[in-house]
py3Dmol code that shows the C-alpha trace and the ligand (Angstrom):
import py3Dmol

protein = """\
ATOM      1  CA  ILE A   1      40.987  89.322-191.566  1.00  0.00           C
ATOM      2  CA  ARG A   2      37.619  87.674-192.368  1.00  0.00           C
ATOM      3  CA  HIS A   3      35.312  89.790-189.973  1.00  0.00           C
ATOM      4  CA  LEU A   4      35.729  93.217-188.288  1.00  0.00           C
ATOM      5  CA  LEU A   5      34.077  92.893-184.956  1.00  0.00           C
ATOM      6  CA  SER A   6      36.308  94.638-182.626  1.00  0.00           C
ATOM      7  CA  GLY A   7      39.048  97.242-182.374  1.00  0.00           C
ATOM      8  CA  ALA A   8      41.168  94.374-181.026  1.00  0.00           C
ATOM      9  CA  ASP A   9      40.787  92.414-184.478  1.00  0.00           C
ATOM     10  CA  VAL A  10      43.290  94.693-186.224  1.00  0.00           C
ATOM     11  CA  ASP A  11      46.984  94.860-185.427  1.00  0.00           C
ATOM     12  CA  ALA A  12      49.004  97.856-186.129  1.00  0.00           C
ATOM     13  CA  GLY A  13      49.915  96.571-189.698  1.00  0.00           C
ATOM     14  CA  THR A  14      46.282  95.838-190.589  1.00  0.00           C
ATOM     15  CA  ALA A  15      45.076  99.095-189.164  1.00  0.00           C
ATOM     16  CA  ASN A  16      47.643 101.139-191.229  1.00  0.00           C
ATOM     17  CA  ARG A  17      46.740  99.116-194.415  1.00  0.00           C
ATOM     18  CA  ILE A  18      43.065 100.187-193.860  1.00  0.00           C
ATOM     19  CA  LEU A  19      44.068 103.756-193.269  1.00  0.00           C
ATOM     20  CA  ASP A  20      46.353 103.881-196.332  1.00  0.00           C
ATOM     21  CA  THR A  21      43.767 102.129-198.429  1.00  0.00           C
ATOM     22  CA  ALA A  22      41.181 104.719-197.143  1.00  0.00           C
ATOM     23  CA  ALA A  23      43.553 107.432-198.326  1.00  0.00           C
ATOM     24  CA  GLU A  24      43.541 105.905-201.840  1.00  0.00           C
ATOM     25  CA  MET A  25      39.694 105.584-201.727  1.00  0.00           C
ATOM     26  CA  ALA A  26      39.435 109.350-200.699  1.00  0.00           C
ATOM     27  CA  THR A  27      40.814 110.306-204.072  1.00  0.00           C
ATOM     28  CA  VAL A  28      37.831 108.479-205.780  1.00  0.00           C
ATOM     29  CA  ALA A  29      35.366 110.817-204.060  1.00  0.00           C
ATOM     30  CA  GLY A  30      37.056 113.805-205.706  1.00  0.00           C
ATOM     31  CA  ARG A  31      36.916 112.232-209.196  1.00  0.00           C
ATOM     32  CA  GLU A  32      34.313 112.873-211.908  1.00  0.00           C
ATOM     33  CA  VAL A  33      33.584 109.010-212.038  1.00  0.00           C
ATOM     34  CA  LYS A  34      33.111 108.189-208.353  1.00  0.00           C
ATOM     35  CA  LYS A  35      32.684 104.442-208.836  1.00  0.00           C
ATOM     36  CA  LEU A  36      35.305 101.633-208.710  1.00  0.00           C
ATOM     37  CA  PRO A  37      34.522  98.093-210.039  1.00  0.00           C
ATOM     38  CA  ALA A  38      36.198  96.389-207.236  1.00  0.00           C
ATOM     39  CA  LEU A  39      33.093  94.709-205.614  1.00  0.00           C
ATOM     40  CA  ARG A  40      30.979  94.207-208.862  1.00  0.00           C
ATOM     41  CA  GLY A  41      29.040  91.091-208.255  1.00  0.00           C
ATOM     42  CA  ARG A  42      29.278  91.157-204.532  1.00  0.00           C
ATOM     43  CA  THR A  43      26.438  91.724-202.226  1.00  0.00           C
ATOM     44  CA  VAL A  44      26.553  93.825-199.014  1.00  0.00           C
ATOM     45  CA  VAL A  45      23.701  93.649-196.511  1.00  0.00           C
ATOM     46  CA  ASN A  46      23.185  96.379-194.062  1.00  0.00           C
ATOM     47  CA  LEU A  47      21.359  94.830-191.076  1.00  0.00           C
ATOM     48  CA  PHE A  48      20.206  97.556-188.663  1.00  0.00           C
ATOM     49  CA  TYR A  49      18.349  96.826-185.512  1.00  0.00           C
ATOM     50  CA  GLU A  50      19.128 100.157-184.102  1.00  0.00           C
ATOM     51  CA  ASP A  51      18.788 103.637-185.469  1.00  0.00           C
ATOM     52  CA  SER A  52      21.616 105.273-187.382  1.00  0.00           C
ATOM     53  CA  THR A  53      22.196 108.103-189.727  1.00  0.00           C
ATOM     54  CA  ARG A  54      25.940 108.347-190.299  1.00  0.00           C
ATOM     55  CA  THR A  55      26.938 104.652-190.223  1.00  0.00           C
ATOM     56  CA  ARG A  56      24.117 103.148-192.255  1.00  0.00           C
ATOM     57  CA  ILE A  57      24.284 105.778-194.985  1.00  0.00           C
ATOM     58  CA  SER A  58      28.073 105.702-195.134  1.00  0.00           C
ATOM     59  CA  PHE A  59      28.228 101.930-195.522  1.00  0.00           C
ATOM     60  CA  GLU A  60      25.651 102.187-198.274  1.00  0.00           C
ATOM     61  CA  ALA A  61      27.584 104.907-199.992  1.00  0.00           C
ATOM     62  CA  ALA A  62      30.798 102.909-199.590  1.00  0.00           C
ATOM     63  CA  ALA A  63      29.430  99.586-200.923  1.00  0.00           C
ATOM     64  CA  LYS A  64      27.854 101.450-203.930  1.00  0.00           C
ATOM     65  CA  ARG A  65      31.044 103.297-204.781  1.00  0.00           C
ATOM     66  CA  LEU A  66      32.770  99.952-204.982  1.00  0.00           C
ATOM     67  CA  SER A  67      29.914  98.767-207.374  1.00  0.00           C
ATOM     68  CA  ALA A  68      28.570  96.087-204.883  1.00  0.00           C
ATOM     69  CA  ASP A  69      24.837  95.379-204.756  1.00  0.00           C
ATOM     70  CA  VAL A  70      23.405  96.659-201.496  1.00  0.00           C
ATOM     71  CA  ILE A  71      20.481  95.332-199.560  1.00  0.00           C
ATOM     72  CA  ASN A  72      19.341  97.571-196.725  1.00  0.00           C
ATOM     73  CA  PHE A  73      17.407  95.905-193.893  1.00  0.00           C
ATOM     74  CA  SER A  74      15.857  97.682-191.045  1.00  0.00           C
ATOM     75  CA  ALA A  75      14.401  95.690-188.160  1.00  0.00           C
ATOM     76  CA  LYS A  76      11.437  98.017-188.018  1.00  0.00           C
ATOM     77  CA  GLY A  77       9.017  96.939-190.805  1.00  0.00           C
ATOM     78  CA  SER A  78      10.478  93.406-191.098  1.00  0.00           C
ATOM     79  CA  SER A  79       9.582  90.083-189.729  1.00  0.00           C
ATOM     80  CA  VAL A  80      11.672  90.794-186.636  1.00  0.00           C
ATOM     81  CA  THR A  81       8.503  92.479-185.339  1.00  0.00           C
ATOM     82  CA  LYS A  82       6.719  89.241-185.636  1.00  0.00           C
ATOM     83  CA  GLY A  83       9.460  87.657-183.347  1.00  0.00           C
ATOM     84  CA  GLU A  84      11.915  86.251-185.964  1.00  0.00           C
ATOM     85  CA  SER A  85      15.324  85.628-184.343  1.00  0.00           C
ATOM     86  CA  LEU A  86      18.642  87.199-185.327  1.00  0.00           C
ATOM     87  CA  LYS A  87      19.881  83.712-186.518  1.00  0.00           C
ATOM     88  CA  ASP A  88      16.858  83.156-188.706  1.00  0.00           C
ATOM     89  CA  THR A  89      17.062  86.640-190.175  1.00  0.00           C
ATOM     90  CA  ALA A  90      20.741  86.199-190.802  1.00  0.00           C
ATOM     91  CA  LEU A  91      20.238  82.747-192.527  1.00  0.00           C
ATOM     92  CA  THR A  92      17.458  84.360-194.715  1.00  0.00           C
ATOM     93  CA  LEU A  93      19.763  87.082-195.694  1.00  0.00           C
ATOM     94  CA  GLN A  94      22.579  84.626-196.394  1.00  0.00           C
ATOM     95  CA  ALA A  95      20.250  82.507-198.624  1.00  0.00           C
ATOM     96  CA  MET A  96      19.721  85.743-200.739  1.00  0.00           C
ATOM     97  CA  GLY A  97      23.599  85.698-201.251  1.00  0.00           C
ATOM     98  CA  ALA A  98      25.067  88.110-198.785  1.00  0.00           C
ATOM     99  CA  ASP A  99      28.923  88.303-199.080  1.00  0.00           C
ATOM    100  CA  ALA A 100      29.088  90.691-196.117  1.00  0.00           C
ATOM    101  CA  VAL A 101      26.717  91.680-193.395  1.00  0.00           C
ATOM    102  CA  VAL A 102      27.135  94.970-191.718  1.00  0.00           C
ATOM    103  CA  VAL A 103      25.278  94.700-188.487  1.00  0.00           C
ATOM    104  CA  ARG A 104      24.092  97.289-185.834  1.00  0.00           C
ATOM    105  CA  HIS A 105      22.362  95.751-182.806  1.00  0.00           C
ATOM    106  CA  PRO A 106      21.366  96.801-179.318  1.00  0.00           C
ATOM    107  CA  ALA A 107      22.793  93.735-177.687  1.00  0.00           C
ATOM    108  CA  SER A 108      26.553  93.703-177.052  1.00  0.00           C
ATOM    109  CA  GLY A 109      28.011  90.573-178.734  1.00  0.00           C
ATOM    110  CA  ALA A 110      25.340  90.229-181.465  1.00  0.00           C
ATOM    111  CA  PRO A 111      27.931  90.608-184.413  1.00  0.00           C
ATOM    112  CA  HIS A 112      30.059  87.803-182.709  1.00  0.00           C
ATOM    113  CA  ARG A 113      27.139  85.466-182.745  1.00  0.00           C
ATOM    114  CA  LEU A 114      26.256  86.453-186.356  1.00  0.00           C
ATOM    115  CA  ALA A 115      29.829  85.655-187.409  1.00  0.00           C
ATOM    116  CA  GLU A 116      29.249  81.947-186.189  1.00  0.00           C
ATOM    117  CA  TRP A 117      26.161  81.600-188.269  1.00  0.00           C
ATOM    118  CA  VAL A 118      26.919  83.122-191.730  1.00  0.00           C
ATOM    119  CA  ASP A 119      29.553  82.255-194.289  1.00  0.00           C
ATOM    120  CA  GLY A 120      30.290  85.790-195.436  1.00  0.00           C
ATOM    121  CA  SER A 121      32.221  88.576-193.550  1.00  0.00           C
ATOM    122  CA  VAL A 122      30.507  90.355-190.693  1.00  0.00           C
ATOM    123  CA  VAL A 123      31.234  93.982-189.864  1.00  0.00           C
ATOM    124  CA  ASN A 124      30.282  95.403-186.493  1.00  0.00           C
ATOM    125  CA  ALA A 125      28.543  98.659-187.019  1.00  0.00           C
ATOM    126  CA  GLY A 126      27.894  99.172-183.295  1.00  0.00           C
ATOM    127  CA  ASP A 127      26.731  96.627-180.748  1.00  0.00           C
ATOM    128  CA  GLY A 128      25.134  97.842-177.510  1.00  0.00           C
ATOM    129  CA  THR A 129      27.626  99.552-175.334  1.00  0.00           C
ATOM    130  CA  HIS A 130      30.460  97.162-176.488  1.00  0.00           C
ATOM    131  CA  GLU A 131      32.195  98.242-179.701  1.00  0.00           C
ATOM    132  CA  HIS A 132      32.068 100.374-183.056  1.00  0.00           C
ATOM    133  CA  PRO A 133      35.454  99.529-184.715  1.00  0.00           C
ATOM    134  CA  THR A 134      34.733 101.405-188.061  1.00  0.00           C
ATOM    135  CA  GLN A 135      34.048 104.585-186.107  1.00  0.00           C
ATOM    136  CA  ALA A 136      37.434 104.207-184.415  1.00  0.00           C
ATOM    137  CA  LEU A 137      39.106 103.499-187.805  1.00  0.00           C
ATOM    138  CA  LEU A 138      37.534 106.772-189.156  1.00  0.00           C
ATOM    139  CA  ASP A 139      38.532 108.649-186.160  1.00  0.00           C
ATOM    140  CA  ALA A 140      42.141 107.407-186.452  1.00  0.00           C
ATOM    141  CA  TYR A 141      42.154 108.402-190.194  1.00  0.00           C
ATOM    142  CA  THR A 142      40.943 111.865-189.251  1.00  0.00           C
ATOM    143  CA  MET A 143      43.571 112.409-186.575  1.00  0.00           C
ATOM    144  CA  ARG A 144      46.232 111.050-188.995  1.00  0.00           C
ATOM    145  CA  SER A 145      45.179 113.333-191.774  1.00  0.00           C
ATOM    146  CA  ARG A 146      44.858 116.387-189.513  1.00  0.00           C
ATOM    147  CA  LEU A 147      47.924 115.976-187.354  1.00  0.00           C
ATOM    148  CA  GLY A 148      50.121 113.827-189.598  1.00  0.00           C
ATOM    149  CA  ARG A 149      50.694 110.955-187.072  1.00  0.00           C
ATOM    150  CA  LEU A 150      49.134 108.866-184.469  1.00  0.00           C
ATOM    151  CA  ALA A 151      52.117 107.413-182.500  1.00  0.00           C
ATOM    152  CA  GLY A 152      52.770 109.713-179.577  1.00  0.00           C
ATOM    153  CA  LEU A 153      49.405 111.772-179.759  1.00  0.00           C
ATOM    154  CA  SER A 154      47.708 112.676-176.498  1.00  0.00           C
ATOM    155  CA  VAL A 155      44.039 112.032-176.904  1.00  0.00           C
ATOM    156  CA  ALA A 156      41.435 112.969-174.344  1.00  0.00           C
ATOM    157  CA  VAL A 157      38.262 110.915-174.634  1.00  0.00           C
ATOM    158  CA  VAL A 158      35.616 112.949-172.596  1.00  0.00           C
ATOM    159  CA  GLY A 159      32.353 112.065-171.048  1.00  0.00           C
ATOM    160  CA  ASP A 160      30.036 109.118-171.050  1.00  0.00           C
ATOM    161  CA  VAL A 161      32.644 106.398-171.439  1.00  0.00           C
ATOM    162  CA  LEU A 162      30.525 103.857-169.617  1.00  0.00           C
ATOM    163  CA  HIS A 163      27.930 103.590-172.409  1.00  0.00           C
ATOM    164  CA  SER A 164      30.128 104.373-175.311  1.00  0.00           C
ATOM    165  CA  ARG A 165      31.102 101.783-177.840  1.00  0.00           C
ATOM    166  CA  VAL A 166      33.008 104.457-179.667  1.00  0.00           C
ATOM    167  CA  ALA A 167      35.244 105.044-176.654  1.00  0.00           C
ATOM    168  CA  ARG A 168      35.942 101.302-176.191  1.00  0.00           C
ATOM    169  CA  SER A 169      37.007 100.788-179.803  1.00  0.00           C
ATOM    170  CA  ASN A 170      39.042 103.907-179.858  1.00  0.00           C
ATOM    171  CA  VAL A 171      40.938 102.900-176.588  1.00  0.00           C
ATOM    172  CA  LEU A 172      41.788  99.625-178.235  1.00  0.00           C
ATOM    173  CA  LEU A 173      42.799 100.937-181.648  1.00  0.00           C
ATOM    174  CA  LEU A 174      44.580 104.038-180.458  1.00  0.00           C
ATOM    175  CA  SER A 175      46.618 102.055-178.074  1.00  0.00           C
ATOM    176  CA  THR A 176      47.629  99.617-180.806  1.00  0.00           C
ATOM    177  CA  LEU A 177      48.691 102.701-182.886  1.00  0.00           C
ATOM    178  CA  GLY A 178      50.766 104.166-180.197  1.00  0.00           C
ATOM    179  CA  ALA A 179      48.568 107.032-179.073  1.00  0.00           C
ATOM    180  CA  LYS A 180      48.242 107.940-175.362  1.00  0.00           C
ATOM    181  CA  VAL A 181      44.589 107.975-174.349  1.00  0.00           C
ATOM    182  CA  THR A 182      43.199 109.679-171.198  1.00  0.00           C
ATOM    183  CA  LEU A 183      39.611 109.083-170.294  1.00  0.00           C
ATOM    184  CA  VAL A 184      37.923 112.126-168.620  1.00  0.00           C
ATOM    185  CA  GLY A 185      34.528 112.354-167.123  1.00  0.00           C
ATOM    186  CA  PRO A 186      32.522 112.047-163.974  1.00  0.00           C
ATOM    187  CA  PRO A 187      33.460 109.045-161.826  1.00  0.00           C
ATOM    188  CA  PRO A 188      30.173 107.118-162.369  1.00  0.00           C
ATOM    189  CA  LEU A 189      30.744 107.166-166.153  1.00  0.00           C
ATOM    190  CA  ILE A 190      34.430 106.029-166.168  1.00  0.00           C
ATOM    191  CA  PRO A 191      34.526 102.154-165.858  1.00  0.00           C
ATOM    192  CA  VAL A 192      38.162 102.175-164.680  1.00  0.00           C
ATOM    193  CA  ASP A 193      38.371  98.295-164.344  1.00  0.00           C
ATOM    194  CA  ILE A 194      36.969  97.549-167.708  1.00  0.00           C
ATOM    195  CA  VAL A 195      39.152 100.060-169.466  1.00  0.00           C
ATOM    196  CA  ALA A 196      42.246  98.861-167.593  1.00  0.00           C
ATOM    197  CA  ALA A 197      41.683  95.291-168.843  1.00  0.00           C
ATOM    198  CA  LEU A 198      41.090  96.529-172.471  1.00  0.00           C
ATOM    199  CA  ALA A 199      44.203  98.699-172.600  1.00  0.00           C
ATOM    200  CA  PRO A 200      46.401  98.919-169.417  1.00  0.00           C
ATOM    201  CA  GLY A 201      48.257 102.192-170.513  1.00  0.00           C
ATOM    202  CA  THR A 202      45.102 104.182-170.563  1.00  0.00           C
ATOM    203  CA  ALA A 203      44.983 107.134-168.022  1.00  0.00           C
ATOM    204  CA  VAL A 204      41.900 108.372-166.164  1.00  0.00           C
ATOM    205  CA  CYS A 205      41.275 111.955-164.965  1.00  0.00           C
ATOM    206  CA  TYR A 206      38.148 113.510-163.528  1.00  0.00           C
ATOM    207  CA  ASP A 207      39.273 117.128-164.176  1.00  0.00           C
ATOM    208  CA  LEU A 208      38.719 118.246-167.799  1.00  0.00           C
ATOM    209  CA  ASP A 209      40.401 121.588-167.347  1.00  0.00           C
ATOM    210  CA  ALA A 210      43.581 119.869-166.223  1.00  0.00           C
ATOM    211  CA  VAL A 211      43.770 117.655-169.277  1.00  0.00           C
ATOM    212  CA  LEU A 212      43.075 120.202-171.987  1.00  0.00           C
ATOM    213  CA  PRO A 213      46.462 122.064-172.208  1.00  0.00           C
ATOM    214  CA  GLN A 214      48.304 118.614-172.740  1.00  0.00           C
ATOM    215  CA  SER A 215      45.829 117.359-175.367  1.00  0.00           C
ATOM    216  CA  ASP A 216      46.345 117.021-179.241  1.00  0.00           C
ATOM    217  CA  VAL A 217      42.949 115.675-179.705  1.00  0.00           C
ATOM    218  CA  VAL A 218      39.874 116.076-177.535  1.00  0.00           C
ATOM    219  CA  MET A 219      37.146 113.681-178.502  1.00  0.00           C
ATOM    220  CA  MET A 220      33.806 114.527-176.906  1.00  0.00           C
ATOM    221  CA  LEU A 221      31.215 111.630-176.426  1.00  0.00           C
ATOM    222  CA  ARG A 222      27.476 111.836-176.598  1.00  0.00           C
ATOM    223  CA  VAL A 223      25.872 111.714-173.121  1.00  0.00           C
ATOM    224  CA  GLN A 224      23.592 108.618-173.624  1.00  0.00           C
ATOM    225  CA  ARG A 225      20.764 109.594-171.310  1.00  0.00           C
ATOM    226  CA  GLU A 226      18.626 106.722-172.836  1.00  0.00           C
ATOM    227  CA  ARG A 227      21.099 104.145-171.397  1.00  0.00           C
ATOM    228  CA  MET A 228      21.367 105.819-167.865  1.00  0.00           C
ATOM    229  CA  ASN A 229      19.373 104.808-164.886  1.00  0.00           C
ATOM    230  CA  ASP A 230      18.484 106.919-161.813  1.00  0.00           C
ATOM    231  CA  SER A 231      21.826 106.222-159.977  1.00  0.00           C
ATOM    232  CA  TYR A 232      23.546 108.882-162.174  1.00  0.00           C
ATOM    233  CA  PHE A 233      21.484 111.132-164.404  1.00  0.00           C
ATOM    234  CA  PRO A 234      22.941 114.604-164.673  1.00  0.00           C
ATOM    235  CA  SER A 235      21.008 117.681-165.701  1.00  0.00           C
ATOM    236  CA  ALA A 236      22.374 119.215-168.986  1.00  0.00           C
ATOM    237  CA  ARG A 237      23.407 122.343-167.108  1.00  0.00           C
ATOM    238  CA  GLU A 238      25.382 120.568-164.302  1.00  0.00           C
ATOM    239  CA  TYR A 239      27.019 118.231-166.899  1.00  0.00           C
ATOM    240  CA  ALA A 240      27.989 121.101-169.245  1.00  0.00           C
ATOM    241  CA  ARG A 241      29.488 123.035-166.397  1.00  0.00           C
ATOM    242  CA  ARG A 242      31.890 120.210-165.300  1.00  0.00           C
ATOM    243  CA  TYR A 243      32.411 118.390-168.506  1.00  0.00           C
ATOM    244  CA  GLY A 244      31.026 120.261-171.499  1.00  0.00           C
ATOM    245  CA  LEU A 245      33.414 121.807-174.057  1.00  0.00           C
ATOM    246  CA  ASP A 246      32.655 125.441-174.565  1.00  0.00           C
ATOM    247  CA  GLY A 247      34.669 128.258-176.235  1.00  0.00           C
ATOM    248  CA  THR A 248      36.506 129.209-173.014  1.00  0.00           C
ATOM    249  CA  ARG A 249      37.749 125.579-172.496  1.00  0.00           C
ATOM    250  CA  MET A 250      38.544 125.139-176.213  1.00  0.00           C
ATOM    251  CA  ARG A 251      40.921 128.129-175.908  1.00  0.00           C
ATOM    252  CA  ARG A 252      42.937 126.280-173.249  1.00  0.00           C
ATOM    253  CA  LEU A 253      43.872 123.598-175.953  1.00  0.00           C
ATOM    254  CA  PRO A 254      47.190 123.875-177.748  1.00  0.00           C
ATOM    255  CA  GLU A 255      46.934 125.847-181.040  1.00  0.00           C
ATOM    256  CA  HIS A 256      47.121 122.721-183.262  1.00  0.00           C
ATOM    257  CA  ALA A 257      44.709 120.644-181.298  1.00  0.00           C
ATOM    258  CA  ILE A 258      41.484 119.193-182.789  1.00  0.00           C
ATOM    259  CA  VAL A 259      38.002 118.660-181.420  1.00  0.00           C
ATOM    260  CA  MET A 260      36.138 115.582-182.489  1.00  0.00           C
ATOM    261  CA  HIS A 261      32.651 114.037-181.791  1.00  0.00           C
ATOM    262  CA  PRO A 262      31.358 110.827-183.348  1.00  0.00           C
ATOM    263  CA  GLY A 263      27.829 112.314-183.601  1.00  0.00           C
ATOM    264  CA  PRO A 264      24.980 112.525-183.017  1.00  0.00           C
ATOM    265  CA  MET A 265      25.609 115.562-180.688  1.00  0.00           C
ATOM    266  CA  ASN A 266      23.790 116.889-177.728  1.00  0.00           C
ATOM    267  CA  ARG A 267      24.497 120.581-178.588  1.00  0.00           C
ATOM    268  CA  GLY A 268      24.619 122.565-175.330  1.00  0.00           C
ATOM    269  CA  MET A 269      25.397 119.537-173.240  1.00  0.00           C
ATOM    270  CA  GLU A 270      28.793 118.117-174.023  1.00  0.00           C
ATOM    271  CA  ILE A 271      29.630 120.633-176.738  1.00  0.00           C
ATOM    272  CA  THR A 272      28.588 124.026-177.504  1.00  0.00           C
ATOM    273  CA  PRO A 273      27.634 125.162-181.016  1.00  0.00           C
ATOM    274  CA  GLU A 274      30.503 127.633-180.911  1.00  0.00           C
ATOM    275  CA  VAL A 275      32.987 124.684-180.631  1.00  0.00           C
ATOM    276  CA  ALA A 276      31.042 122.183-182.771  1.00  0.00           C
ATOM    277  CA  ASP A 277      30.963 124.680-185.620  1.00  0.00           C
ATOM    278  CA  SER A 278      34.595 126.040-185.172  1.00  0.00           C
ATOM    279  CA  PRO A 279      37.614 125.459-187.548  1.00  0.00           C
ATOM    280  CA  ARG A 280      39.111 123.159-184.853  1.00  0.00           C
ATOM    281  CA  SER A 281      36.138 120.909-185.119  1.00  0.00           C
ATOM    282  CA  THR A 282      36.601 117.753-187.455  1.00  0.00           C
ATOM    283  CA  ILE A 283      32.926 116.627-186.995  1.00  0.00           C
ATOM    284  CA  VAL A 284      31.892 116.984-190.644  1.00  0.00           C
ATOM    285  CA  GLU A 285      35.271 115.673-191.800  1.00  0.00           C
ATOM    286  CA  GLN A 286      34.762 112.596-189.717  1.00  0.00           C
ATOM    287  CA  VAL A 287      31.629 111.918-191.552  1.00  0.00           C
ATOM    288  CA  ALA A 288      33.243 112.291-194.962  1.00  0.00           C
ATOM    289  CA  ASN A 289      36.184 110.198-193.918  1.00  0.00           C
ATOM    290  CA  GLY A 290      33.822 107.467-192.811  1.00  0.00           C
ATOM    291  CA  VAL A 291      32.851 106.742-196.425  1.00  0.00           C
ATOM    292  CA  SER A 292      36.533 106.297-197.422  1.00  0.00           C
ATOM    293  CA  VAL A 293      37.379 104.179-194.402  1.00  0.00           C
ATOM    294  CA  ARG A 294      34.304 101.902-194.972  1.00  0.00           C
ATOM    295  CA  MET A 295      35.226 101.639-198.520  1.00  0.00           C
ATOM    296  CA  ALA A 296      38.678 100.390-197.426  1.00  0.00           C
ATOM    297  CA  VAL A 297      37.226  97.855-194.939  1.00  0.00           C
ATOM    298  CA  LEU A 298      34.725  96.362-197.492  1.00  0.00           C
ATOM    299  CA  TYR A 299      37.410  96.247-200.151  1.00  0.00           C
ATOM    300  CA  LEU A 300      40.008  94.450-197.848  1.00  0.00           C
ATOM    301  CA  LEU A 301      37.339  91.971-196.465  1.00  0.00           C
ATOM    302  CA  LEU A 302      35.764  91.186-199.895  1.00  0.00           C
ATOM    303  CA  GLY A 303      37.936  92.243-202.735  1.00  0.00           C
ATOM    304  CA  GLY A 304      41.435  92.251-201.373  1.00  0.00           C
ATOM    305  CA  ASN A 305      43.693  89.195-201.356  1.00  0.00           C
ATOM    306  CA  ASN A 306      42.239  87.665-198.094  1.00  0.00           C
ATOM    307  CA  ARG A 307      39.746  85.458-199.728  1.00  0.00           C
TER     308      ARG A 307
END
"""
ligand_1 = """\
8
CP
N 28.642 107.946 -185.045
C 27.530 107.090 -185.269
O 27.713 105.841 -185.211
O 26.551 107.633 -185.684
P 25.046 106.963 -186.202
O 24.484 106.507 -184.965
O 24.198 108.053 -186.767
O 25.411 105.930 -187.173
"""
view = py3Dmol.view(width=600, height=400)
view.addModel(protein, "pdb")
view.setStyle({"model": 0}, {"cartoon": {"style": "trace"}})
view.addModel(ligand_1, "xyz")
view.setStyle({"model": 1}, {"stick": {}})
view.zoomTo()
view.show()
């Protein structure tokens, strides 16, 4: 593949190749010399129009561990504030020799437009409420390393599906890899028609307590109140009562089940500190795995035998 824009861009073979390569990359993190020369002479631009902690830093760490040159661009403090367009910004960065552009943008579809304008590879690091494919890949990696497989797993994705690019990319990728996804949350936050079009086998349930005993994985989503309007704006207490994962609910999961969250979390709303900090939680592990998975993605886009 030349670009990674959507969970739909990777078939099962490509996804497994990325996950296997990430497992090899993870061994680098444990070594005394953490750097590989694979992308020496290549330039990776991190183009961020929206705030990020995990994704931006892990792409930077991933590119540096592969010996690439890294340019970090944040829209704040750039000529974007003077009205420069995404296209002009992209062409400026290309003129500086970008081999890959990692882009986060508040507009759904922005990475797809970018891919039409630049010669290098484009990686979607989160576009609006649309997709976040490397998050789905690191989530799949985490499930596989904790539970040993993806095919046949029952994965409950819980909460604000409507606004979640993480949920969309996970639905696409997990379906490709043979997991069974159930979306759980209040009806106004589950866009049944959109999800059915994305992955027809996806189930929907509005009762979290009914789903937990059958789940191998429960993936809690951040309630994105900044993207909500007045038609549905739950109080933290009401939301937590119906759809929050607390210690009592966590104990209804099978013993082997894991709890995931892409971060950042609203502690006390969709997840309690007791759950977030419990041994079942993979939240910190997901962050660490993100570096290996993003190393694999950059390596396969820029340094593998695709180009
Ligand atoms: N999970 C995730 O995308 O986090 P950031 O917004 O901090 O990058």
